[in-house]
N, C-alpha and C positions, 0 to 999 in steps of 0.2 A: 741939676741934670748935667752930666758930663758930655761935652761936645766931642765928637769923633772927627779926626782929621780926614778930609776927603782927598784922595790922591787922584789927580786928573791925568789921563793919558792923552798924548798928543802924537800926531803923525808928523814925522820929520823926514827930510830928504836923506836917504842913505847913500845913493850914488846915481849916476846916469845909467840908463838901460845898457848902453855900450860898455860901461865899466863893470857890469855885473858878471859873475862867473859864467862861463859857457857850460852847456849841459855836461854833467859828469864831474864837475869841479867845485871846489870851495875856495873862498878867500877870507881874509881877515878884514874887518872894517871897524871904525869907531865913530859913534854918533853921540855928541853931547856927553862924553866921558864914559859911554857904555861900549865895552868891547864886544863885538859880534863876530860870529862865524856865519857867512852867507853861503848857502849851498844851492846848487842848481840840479835838481833831480828831474831828468827828462823834460827840461824846459820850464819847470815850475820852481820858483825861488822860495827859499825859506831862510829865516834868521834865527839863530840860536845864540845863547850865551857862549862866548868864545873860550871860557875857562872850564877845562875838564875838572870834575870834582875829585879826581884821584890825586894828582900831583900838580894841578894848575897848568896842565899842558895846553898849548894853543890849538884848539880844534880847527881853526881856519888855516892852519898849516898842515892839516891832515889830508885825507882823501875820502872819496865816496866809495862804498861797496853797496851796490843796489840803492836802497833808500836810507842807508845809515852813514853818518859821518864817523870816521875812525880817527881817534886821537893819535898823533904821530909819536907820542912818547911811549905809551904802553898798550896801544891798540884797544882801549875802551871804545865801545861803539854806541852811538846815540841816533835814534830815528830822527830824520831831518824835520819831520812835521810835528812829532809829539814830544821830542826831547827825551823820551824814555830809553833807557839803556837796554841793549840786547845782551851785552856782556860788559860788566857783570850785571845780574838782575838787581832790582830795587834801587837803582841809581837813576838820576835824570838831570837834565839841564833845562833852563828856562827857554821857552820858545817865544818869539816876538812876532805879532801879526805883521805881515808885509803885503804890499800891493804895488802895482805899477800904474802910474798916471802919466799919460803922454810919454815923454822921454825920461821921466824920473821914477826911481824906485824909492818908495816911502816905507818907513818902519814905524810902528807904534811903540813908543817908550813911555815910561812913567816919569 
């Protein structure tokens, strides 16, 4: 019987609450070698893969339009909570669970 590798997820500190982006903004962050785009949509934080699948643009250097993160290079748009692209369709980026504990913002990575 072949054993399957089990990938464990863990919560790690992303930043302090005071370092998180203010509502309507995005920032770039890196945790344990994982590049993230952190977005604040109406006071609610989300974390996405920072690399746009189009030309590897840095999503965390982009901006928010409503609930979507816009890539600064070619304006591809990804929903901050789902990672699903609004333009173009059928594209997506990974979304990482995020939570606030006290003064820390934590993200769940593999």
